[in-house]
VOPAGU-2260 file (C-alpha; in pm, 1 decimal, decimal comma):
REM VOPAGU-2260
SITE   aa  ch    i         X         Y         Z
SITE  MET   A    0    -663,8    1291,7    -318,0
SITE  GLY   A    1    -706,4     985,6     -98,5
SITE  ILE   A    2   -1069,7    1014,6      14,5
SITE  ASN   A    3   -1234,9     691,1     127,6
SITE  GLU   A    4   -1566,2     585,0     -34,1
SITE  ASN   A    5   -1529,4     865,6    -287,0
SITE  ASN   A    6   -1689,2     922,1    -627,5
SITE  THR   A    7   -1451,5     889,4    -924,6
SITE  VAL   A    8   -1559,6    1118,1   -1207,4
SITE  ILE   A    9   -1400,4     996,0   -1530,7
SITE  ASP   A   10   -1520,6     881,6   -1870,9
SITE  ALA   A   11   -1514,1     517,7   -1979,7
SITE  HIS   A   12   -1199,5     565,2   -2188,8
SITE  GLY   A   13   -1012,1     711,4   -1891,3
SITE  LEU   A   14   -1133,1     434,3   -1662,5
SITE  MET   A   15   -1018,1     163,8   -1903,4
SITE  THR   A   16    -679,3     314,0   -1993,4
SITE  ILE   A   17    -571,9     447,3   -1653,1
SITE  HIS   A   18    -728,6     218,2   -1395,2
SITE  MET   A   19    -793,6    -115,1   -1567,2
SITE  PRO   A   20    -446,8    -242,3   -1673,3
SITE  ALA   A   21    -381,6    -388,0   -1327,5
SITE  TYR   A   22    -704,9    -587,9   -1354,4
SITE  TYR   A   23    -614,1    -721,9   -1697,5
SITE  ASN   A   24    -275,8    -839,7   -1567,7
SITE  SER   A   25    -416,1    -990,8   -1247,2
SITE  ILE   A   26    -693,7   -1185,6   -1418,3
SITE  ILE   A   27    -457,6   -1320,7   -1683,9
SITE  ARG   A   28    -239,4   -1448,0   -1398,0
SITE  GLY   A   29    -534,2   -1629,6   -1241,7
SITE  VAL   A   30    -642,7   -1413,7    -949,8
SITE  SER   A   31    -944,4   -1585,9    -794,2
SITE  THR   A   32   -1134,2   -1321,9    -596,4
SITE  VAL   A   33   -1222,0    -957,1    -655,3
SITE  MET   A   34   -1378,1    -731,4    -391,0
SITE  THR   A   35   -1611,1    -453,0    -494,9
SITE  SER   A   36   -1527,6    -107,5    -362,4
SITE  TYR   A   37   -1733,5     122,1    -142,4
SITE  SER   A   38   -1661,3     393,7    -398,1
SITE  SER   A   39   -1868,1     510,7    -693,4
SITE  TRP   A   40   -1803,1     571,8   -1061,9
SITE  ASN   A   41   -1977,3     883,4   -1192,5
SITE  GLY   A   42   -2228,0     857,9    -907,5
SITE  LYS   A   43   -2301,6     485,9    -948,9
SITE  LYS   A   44   -2219,2     274,0    -642,6
SITE  MET   A   45   -1977,9      -5,3    -733,0
SITE  HIS   A   46   -2178,0    -258,1    -530,4
SITE  ALA   A   47   -2473,1    -197,3    -767,0
SITE  ASN   A   48   -2275,2    -161,3   -1091,3
SITE  HIS   A   49   -2391,5    -446,4   -1315,7
SITE  PHE   A   50   -2196,9    -309,8   -1612,2
SITE  LEU   A   51   -1855,2    -328,7   -1442,4
SITE  VAL   A   52   -1910,0    -634,4   -1222,8
SITE  THR   A   53   -2092,8    -860,8   -1467,6
SITE  ASP   A   54   -2071,5    -721,3   -1821,8
SITE  PHE   A   55   -1710,2    -614,2   -1800,9
SITE  LEU   A   56   -1532,1    -817,2   -1530,2
SITE  LYS   A   57   -1710,4   -1149,5   -1569,7
SITE  ASN   A   58   -1816,2   -1147,5   -1934,6
SITE  LYS   A   59   -1557,7    -937,6   -2118,2
SITE  LEU   A   60   -1247,7   -1009,9   -1909,8
SITE  LYS   A   61   -1359,1   -1372,0   -1858,4
SITE  PHE   A   62   -1296,9   -1356,6   -1483,7
SITE  ARG   A   63   -1380,1   -1704,3   -1354,8
SITE  GLY   A   64   -1334,6   -1650,0    -981,4
SITE  PHE   A   65   -1591,9   -1496,7    -748,0
SITE  VAL   A   66   -1677,5   -1138,0    -653,6
SITE  ILE   A   67   -1715,2   -1054,1    -284,7
SITE  SER   A   68   -1871,3    -743,8    -132,1
SITE  ASP   A   69   -1690,9    -520,0     113,9
SITE  TRP   A   70   -1790,3    -510,1     483,5
SITE  GLN   A   71   -2158,9    -407,5     487,0
SITE  GLY   A   72   -2096,7    -303,2     128,6
SITE  ILE   A   73   -2447,3    -360,9      -3,7
SITE  ASP   A   74   -2591,0    -156,4     285,0
SITE  ARG   A   75   -2401,2     144,3     147,9
SITE  ILE   A   76   -2577,2     126,5    -187,6
SITE  THR   A   77   -2841,2     349,5     -26,4
SITE  SER   A   78   -2794,6     674,7     163,5
SITE  PRO   A   79   -2819,6     651,7     455,3
SITE  PRO   A   80   -2685,0     295,5     458,8
SITE  GLY   A   81   -2939,5      18,0     505,8
SITE  VAL   A   82   -3242,9     242,7     460,4
SITE  ASN   A   83   -3388,9       3,6     199,0
SITE  TYR   A   84   -3214,2    -325,1     267,6
SITE  SER   A   85   -3428,8    -543,6      41,7
SITE  TYR   A   86   -3341,0    -314,9    -251,3
SITE  SER   A   87   -2971,6    -334,6    -155,1
SITE  VAL   A   88   -2985,9    -716,3    -163,2
SITE  GLU   A   89   -3153,7    -709,8    -505,4
SITE  ALA   A   90   -2914,4    -450,5    -648,4
SITE  GLY   A   91   -2596,9    -606,1    -507,2
SITE  VAL   A   92   -2666,6    -968,5    -595,3
SITE  GLY   A   93   -2816,4    -858,1    -925,2
SITE  ALA   A   94   -2503,3    -660,4   -1011,5
SITE  GLY   A   95   -2306,5    -985,0    -993,1
SITE  ILE   A   96   -2169,1   -1000,7    -638,0
SITE  ASP   A   97   -2132,4   -1368,6    -550,0
SITE  MET   A   98   -2048,3   -1358,4    -178,6
SITE  ILE   A   99   -2188,5   -1094,2      55,2
SITE  MET   A  100   -1996,1    -983,8     364,6
SITE  VAL   A  101   -2266,2    -945,0     629,5
SITE  PRO   A  102   -2108,7    -897,2     973,3
SITE  TYR   A  103   -2425,9    -854,2    1180,4
SITE  ALA   A  104   -2771,6    -878,3    1017,3
SITE  TYR   A  105   -2714,0   -1208,0     840,9
SITE  THR   A  106   -3058,3   -1348,2     921,9
SITE  GLU   A  107   -3215,9   -1044,5     757,4
SITE  PHE   A  108   -2997,1   -1097,0     451,9
SITE  ILE   A  109   -3085,7   -1467,7     430,7
SITE  ASP   A  110   -3456,9   -1392,5     465,1
SITE  ASP   A  111   -3451,9   -1116,5     202,8
SITE  LEU   A  112   -3247,5   -1317,6     -45,8
SITE  THR   A  113   -3463,1   -1627,5       0,2
SITE  TYR   A  114   -3782,7   -1428,2     -50,9
SITE  GLN   A  115   -3646,0   -1262,8    -366,7
SITE  VAL   A  116   -3533,2   -1592,1    -519,2
SITE  LYS   A  117   -3865,1   -1763,5    -439,8
SITE  ASN   A  118   -4052,8   -1473,4    -600,5
SITE  ASN   A  119   -3826,5   -1456,5    -908,9
SITE  ILE   A  120   -3698,0   -1109,5    -822,6
SITE  ILE   A  121   -3346,8   -1257,5    -830,7
SITE  PRO   A  122   -3333,2   -1542,3   -1086,9
SITE  MET   A  123   -3203,6   -1883,1    -980,4
SITE  SER   A  124   -2946,7   -1857,0   -1259,8
SITE  ARG   A  125   -2780,9   -1574,5   -1063,5
SITE  ILE   A  126   -2759,2   -1796,3    -754,8
SITE  ASP   A  127   -2623,6   -2085,6    -962,8
SITE  ASP   A  128   -2353,5   -1857,1   -1104,9
SITE  ALA   A  129   -2250,0   -1742,2    -757,0
SITE  VAL   A  130   -2242,5   -2092,7    -608,9
SITE  TYR   A  131   -2054,7   -2233,5    -909,0
SITE  ARG   A  132   -1788,7   -1963,8    -884,1
SITE  ILE   A  133   -1739,4   -2001,4    -509,0
SITE  LEU   A  134   -1719,4   -2381,8    -524,6
SITE  ARG   A  135   -1485,8   -2370,5    -824,9
SITE  VAL   A  136   -1235,5   -2154,6    -634,5
SITE  LYS   A  137   -1256,6   -2373,3    -323,6
SITE  PHE   A  138   -1212,5   -2696,4    -522,5
SITE  THR   A  139    -920,8   -2546,3    -716,2
SITE  MET   A  140    -755,9   -2452,1    -386,3
SITE  GLY   A  141    -808,4   -2803,2    -252,3
SITE  LEU   A  142    -999,1   -2676,4      50,1
SITE  PHE   A  143   -1231,7   -2976,1      65,1
SITE  GLU   A  144    -945,1   -3226,9      62,6
SITE  SER   A  145    -713,7   -3019,0     285,1
SITE  PRO   A  146    -908,5   -2753,4     474,9
SITE  TYR   A  147    -618,7   -2647,5     698,5
SITE  ALA   A  148    -301,3   -2463,8     604,9
SITE  ASP   A  149      24,8   -2656,7     582,6
SITE  PRO   A  150     248,4   -2521,2     860,4
SITE  SER   A  151     564,8   -2683,6     726,8
SITE  LEU   A  152     676,8   -2369,3     542,6
SITE  VAL   A  153     597,4   -2119,6     818,2
SITE  GLY   A  154     969,0   -2074,8     880,5
SITE  GLU   A  155    1007,0   -1928,8     530,3
SITE  LEU   A  156     765,5   -1640,5     590,1
SITE  GLY   A  157    1019,0   -1403,7     746,3
SITE  ASP   A  158    1264,2   -1452,1     459,3
SITE  LEU   A  159     989,9   -1398,8     202,0
SITE  ALA   A  160     871,7   -1082,8     377,4
SITE  ARG   A  161    1228,9    -949,4     389,9
SITE  GLU   A  162    1272,3   -1021,6      18,2
SITE  ALA   A  163     943,1    -844,2     -56,2
SITE  VAL   A  164    1063,9    -537,3     135,3
SITE  ARG   A  165    1388,7    -496,9     -54,7
SITE  LYS   A  166    1222,1    -559,3    -392,3
SITE  SER   A  167     947,1    -303,3    -323,7
SITE  LEU   A  168    1181,5     -21,0    -220,8
SITE  VAL   A  169    1202,4     252,9    -484,7
SITE  LEU   A  170    1522,8     457,0    -504,0
SITE  LEU   A  171    1418,6     801,6    -626,3
SITE  LYS   A  172    1741,1     997,7    -577,5
SITE  ASN   A  173    2100,1     885,2    -532,4
SITE  GLY   A  174    2352,5    1165,6    -502,0
SITE  LYS   A  175    2343,5    1537,9    -561,6
SITE  SER   A  176    2460,7    1444,6    -911,3
SITE  ALA   A  177    2463,9    1118,6   -1105,8
SITE  SER   A  178    2841,9    1106,1   -1079,5
SITE  SER   A  179    2843,9    1110,6    -698,6
SITE  PRO   A  180    2601,0     846,8    -565,5
SITE  LEU   A  181    2557,5     811,3    -190,9
SITE  LEU   A  182    2420,7     456,4    -198,8
SITE  PRO   A  183    2516,0     191,4    -122,2
SITE  LEU   A  184    2638,6     315,3     213,2
SITE  PRO   A  185    2970,2     188,0     352,7
SITE  LYS   A  186    2924,4     -51,2     641,3
SITE  LYS   A  187    3252,7      57,2     795,1
SITE  ALA   A  188    3241,8     416,4     917,1
SITE  GLY   A  189    3350,1     607,8    1224,9
SITE  LYS   A  190    3012,8     736,9    1340,6
SITE  ILE   A  191    2672,1     751,3    1174,8
SITE  LEU   A  192    2344,2     915,9    1272,2
SITE  VAL   A  193    2004,0     749,0    1250,3
SITE  ALA   A  194    1717,9     996,0    1299,5
SITE  GLY   A  195    1342,9    1022,8    1264,0
SITE  SER   A  196    1018,7     902,4    1423,2
SITE  HIS   A  197     997,8     589,2    1207,7
SITE  ALA   A  198    1349,6     453,2    1256,5
SITE  ASP   A  199    1273,1     242,7    1563,1
SITE  ASP   A  200     899,1     168,3    1557,1
SITE  LEU   A  201     749,7    -154,9    1422,3
SITE  GLY   A  202     396,5     -19,8    1440,8
SITE  LEU   A  203     483,2     273,1    1216,2
SITE  GLN   A  204     659,0      40,0     971,6
SITE  CYS   A  205     347,2    -176,5     949,5
SITE  GLY   A  206      75,3      89,2     921,1
SITE  GLY   A  207    -297,0      19,5     943,6
SITE  TRP   A  208    -468,1    -320,7     932,8
SITE  THR   A  209    -189,6    -468,2    1147,8
SITE  ILE   A  210    -299,1    -651,1    1465,0
SITE  THR   A  211    -574,7    -388,1    1495,3
SITE  TRP   A  212    -787,1    -209,3    1234,6
SITE  GLN   A  213    -608,9     127,0    1254,2
SITE  GLY   A  214    -268,9     -14,1    1346,4
SITE  GLN   A  215     -67,6      93,0    1647,4
SITE  THR   A  216     265,0     250,0    1729,5
SITE  GLY   A  217     543,2      90,2    1927,9
SITE  ASN   A  218     747,9    -228,8    1929,2
SITE  ASP   A  219     539,4    -444,5    2164,2
SITE  LYS   A  220     246,7    -540,5    1937,4
SITE  THR   A  221     417,0    -781,4    1698,1
SITE  ALA   A  222     750,6    -949,2    1642,7
SITE  GLY   A  223     991,0    -806,8    1387,0
SITE  THR   A  224    1296,7    -597,9    1312,1
SITE  THR   A  225    1296,7    -218,9    1317,8
SITE  ILE   A  226    1503,6     -30,4    1062,0
SITE  LEU   A  227    1731,3      95,9    1339,8
SITE  SER   A  228    1803,5    -253,1    1472,0
SITE  ALA   A  229    1860,0    -371,2    1114,3
SITE  ILE   A  230    2113,7     -93,5    1058,8
SITE  LYS   A  231    2294,5    -183,6    1381,3
SITE  SER   A  232    2317,0    -549,7    1283,3
SITE  THR   A  233    2440,3    -467,5     931,4
SITE  VAL   A  234    2717,1    -214,0     986,0
SITE  ASP   A  235    3066,6    -311,7    1088,9
SITE  PRO   A  236    3099,8    -373,0    1465,8
SITE  SER   A  237    3346,8     -83,0    1482,7
SITE  THR   A  238    3090,4     166,6    1345,4
SITE  GLU   A  239    2926,9     381,6    1612,8
SITE  VAL   A  240    2551,9     418,3    1552,9
SITE  VAL   A  241    2388,4     717,7    1722,9
SITE  PHE   A  242    2007,3     729,4    1727,8
SITE  SER   A  243    1822,0    1055,0    1788,4
SITE  GLU   A  244    1456,6    1074,9    1696,2
SITE  ASN   A  245    1452,5    1452,9    1657,0
SITE  PRO   A  246    1805,9    1597,2    1680,7
SITE  ASP   A  247    1856,9    1972,3    1677,7
SITE  SER   A  248    2087,2    2135,8    1425,5
SITE  ALA   A  249    2360,5    2205,4    1682,8
SITE  ALA   A  250    2381,5    1839,3    1780,4
SITE  VAL   A  251    2403,4    1734,1    1416,6
SITE  ASP   A  252    2669,0    1996,0    1341,5
SITE  SER   A  253    2887,6    1890,7    1634,4
SITE  GLY   A  254    2841,5    1517,6    1585,0
SITE  LYS   A  255    3103,0    1472,1    1310,9
SITE  TYR   A  256    2898,4    1201,8    1141,8
SITE  ASP   A  257    3014,9    1020,1     830,6
SITE  TYR   A  258    2655,6    1007,1     703,8
SITE  ALA   A  259    2296,8    1005,0     829,2
SITE  ILE   A  260    1988,0     789,2     769,3
SITE  VAL   A  261    1661,2     976,7     828,7
SITE  VAL   A  262    1345,3     763,9     856,5
SITE  VAL   A  263    1018,5     959,6     866,8
SITE  GLY   A  264     662,5     915,4     741,6
SITE  GLU   A  265     293,4     881,9     817,4
SITE  GLN   A  266     112,8     758,7    1125,3
SITE  PRO   A  267     -83,7     432,5    1082,2
SITE  TYR   A  268    -431,6     460,6     930,9
SITE  ALA   A  269    -693,8     259,7     746,4
SITE  GLU   A  270    -985,4     373,4     532,3
SITE  THR   A  271   -1149,7     706,0     627,5
SITE  PHE   A  272    -893,6     775,3     900,7
SITE  GLY   A  273    -640,8     816,5     619,6
SITE  ASP   A  274    -839,5    1080,5     430,1
SITE  ASN   A  275    -596,2    1360,7     357,2
SITE  LEU   A  276    -618,2    1665,6     134,5
SITE  ASN   A  277    -265,2    1801,3     186,6
SITE  LEU   A  278     -58,4    1476,8     179,1
SITE  THR   A  279     232,9    1633,2     365,2
SITE  ILE   A  280     487,3    1449,6     579,3
SITE  PRO   A  281     363,9    1484,0     939,4
SITE  ALA   A  282     567,0    1698,6    1176,9
SITE  PRO   A  283     838,4    1683,8    1286,1
SITE  GLY   A  284     946,2    1491,0     975,3
SITE  PRO   A  285    1020,8    1790,8     751,2
SITE  SER   A  286    1223,6    1970,6    1019,6
SITE  VAL   A  287    1424,2    1653,8    1090,6
SITE  ILE   A  288    1505,9    1622,6     720,7
SITE  GLN   A  289    1615,2    1984,8     701,1
SITE  SER   A  290    1818,3    1994,6    1023,0
SITE  VAL   A  291    2003,7    1671,7     943,1
SITE  CYS   A  292    2052,0    1697,3     569,1
SITE  LYS   A  293    2189,4    2051,4     571,1
SITE  SER   A  294    2487,3    1939,9     780,3
SITE  VAL   A  295    2570,1    1582,6     681,9
SITE  ASN   A  296    2533,5    1352,9     380,9
SITE  CYS   A  297    2190,8    1196,0     427,9
SITE  VAL   A  298    1956,4     937,0     284,2
SITE  VAL   A  299    1588,0     989,9     363,4
SITE  VAL   A  300    1369,9     678,3     390,8
SITE  LEU   A  301     999,9     762,4     368,2
SITE  ILE   A  302     747,0     527,8     533,3
SITE  SER   A  303     404,2     591,9     382,3
SITE  GLY   A  304     104,5     430,2     220,5
SITE  ARG   A  305     116,0     671,9     -75,9
SITE  PRO   A  306     329,2     944,9    -233,5
SITE  LEU   A  307     359,7    1251,5     -11,5
SITE  VAL   A  308     477,5    1607,7     -72,6
SITE  VAL   A  309     858,1    1596,6     -73,2
SITE  GLU   A  310     938,8    1851,9    -345,1
SITE  PRO   A  311    1035,8    2128,6     -96,3
SITE  TYR   A  312    1298,8    1903,1      65,7
SITE  ILE   A  313    1427,2    1691,3    -221,3
SITE  GLY   A  314    1714,6    1929,4    -295,2
SITE  ALA   A  315    1850,3    1892,4      58,2
SITE  MET   A  316    1853,8    1512,7      38,9
SITE  ASP   A  317    2155,0    1328,0     -95,3
SITE  ALA   A  318    1944,4    1016,0    -149,2
SITE  PHE   A  319    1574,5     940,2    -119,7
SITE  VAL   A  320    1403,9     600,5     -81,9
SITE  ALA   A  321    1029,7     534,1     -90,5
SITE  ALA   A  322     991,8     236,2     143,3
SITE  TRP   A  323     608,6     238,3     153,4
SITE  LEU   A  324     492,8      25,7     450,9
SITE  PRO   A  325     764,4    -238,6     482,3
SITE  GLY   A  326     601,0    -423,0     769,1
SITE  SER   A  327     788,6    -627,2    1024,8
SITE  GLU   A  328    1106,4    -700,2     829,1
SITE  GLY   A  329    1308,8    -378,7     850,8
SITE  GLN   A  330    1619,2    -579,4     763,2
SITE  GLY   A  331    1503,2    -563,5     400,9
SITE  VAL   A  332    1559,1    -186,0     406,7
SITE  ALA   A  333    1911,9    -224,8     541,2
SITE  ASP   A  334    1981,7    -497,0     281,4
SITE  ALA   A  335    1947,3    -239,4       4,2
SITE  LEU   A  336    2088,4      67,3     183,4
SITE  PHE   A  337    2418,0    -109,1     248,7
SITE  GLY   A  338    2443,8    -289,3     -83,7
SITE  ASP   A  339    2387,4    -651,6      12,8
SITE  TYR   A  340    2120,4    -632,6    -257,2
SITE  GLY   A  341    2063,5    -376,2    -530,3
SITE  PHE   A  342    1765,8    -141,7    -557,9
SITE  SER   A  343    1527,8    -255,7    -832,5
SITE  GLY   A  344    1177,2    -123,9    -750,2
SITE  LYS   A  345     978,8     105,6    -981,1
SITE  LEU   A  346     700,3     351,7    -899,9
SITE  ALA   A  347     356,1     196,0    -937,2
SITE  ARG   A  348     206,5     544,7    -955,1
SITE  THR   A  349     305,4     898,8   -1048,1
SITE  TRP   A  350     472,9    1102,4    -771,5
SITE  PHE   A  351     337,5    1456,5    -778,3
SITE  LYS   A  352     512,7    1783,1    -694,7
SITE  SER   A  353     206,1    1945,6    -539,9
SITE  VAL   A  354    -145,4    1827,4    -451,2
SITE  ASP   A  355    -271,6    2104,4    -679,9
SITE  GLN   A  356    -166,3    1877,7    -970,3
SITE  LEU   A  357    -397,2    1592,6    -866,7
SITE  PRO   A  358    -539,6    1392,1   -1027,5
SITE  MET   A  359    -240,4    1345,2   -1259,0
SITE  ASN   A  360    -178,4    1046,6   -1483,8
SITE  VAL   A  361      54,0     947,5   -1764,9
SITE  GLY   A  362     -76,5    1093,3   -2089,7
SITE  ASP   A  363    -225,6    1405,8   -1934,3
SITE  LYS   A  364    -163,0    1718,6   -2139,6
SITE  HIS   A  365      24,8    1889,1   -1858,0
SITE  TYR   A  366     196,9    1583,1   -1710,1
SITE  ASP   A  367     469,0    1734,3   -1490,9
SITE  PRO   A  368     550,0    1496,7   -1203,8
SITE  LEU   A  369     831,1    1508,1    -952,9
SITE  PHE   A  370     895,2    1143,8   -1044,5
SITE  PRO   A  371     707,1     979,1   -1334,1
SITE  PHE   A  372     513,8     654,6   -1326,2
SITE  GLY   A  373     755,5     361,6   -1358,0
SITE  PHE   A  374    1059,8     558,5   -1236,9
SITE  GLY   A  375    1315,2     397,8   -1009,0
SITE  LEU   A  376    1694,6     411,2    -995,5
SITE  THR   A  377    1890,9      89,2    -966,4
SITE  THR   A  378    2210,1      -2,6    -786,2
SITE  GLU   A  379    2429,5    -307,3    -805,3
SITE  ALA   A  380    2485,2    -530,7    -505,8
SITE  ASN   A  381    2831,1    -517,3    -355,6
SITE  LYS   A  382    3047,7    -803,2    -474,7
């Protein structure tokens, strides 16, 4: 349901089959750091979970990198946080965490850890393991020989980000029937409508943890390309592009548009600020979808950090694209909408019909998603 620092109640078989495959794949590919979560498994805080951190991750999966705590993560082993800090140090380091993120009380942490090592509460072998793992990653990265980043490839970052956007887009619907696809859209048209709160806002495209912790709205916080400006630069110069954030039905009806692109979604959030039990598209997103799509052929582009409730509106849409949080390079969205590149992305999680179905995973007895795990339509790039 998207609750930060929550308690996951699931048996070991469910944990291993549903949630662990991504870890297997990442570790096989050489990922070097893993951060423990604030969350709990069956009431056991992850920062104190020796079984998962040491027995499973390090010993069974043969993870050779280092484990880092979250921000003040060991403090949260107790409730209220920090009420027994010396115990938190013992439990966290003892569980197998190699690097502790201590933003403020670092002298207290150093004193407690030193005392516990000197008094054999934490064995020196645990410290040796942590230091070995941290140094191994740093030597492998070449940090001691070259401690600073190489700026020579900085000019490639925008192109890479744009490529990542178009490859991560998931096309979930394309046409009222398979025989009449809407996408790719023609670049040459008389007049097209672009609507929605997220069509011309870099901050909304980026979401939380961008420039600031919770993210911000607007186009003055970072450089980049909004989806609207990307559309304008992609269509034929003769195509008239009309932008209206929240058009009324009468304006849509009278506009005589060839097609419409509706871009709606969530406000920026990070962590607890994103807790949400209804997972609906914030207003006025649903009304924009309905007022536009009932009158003109439309593709809806959803900007969100997770699947949202779209089942009530999916029938009105001619095409539907999950764009997630594309970040600064909105041109990547236009690349796929207009057929310069094909859609290829697949759902990394099940898309539910209703929050009443959650949690829902592949293999459940009553698995009845709106779109199943791994689903994603493809299109060919225009020749």
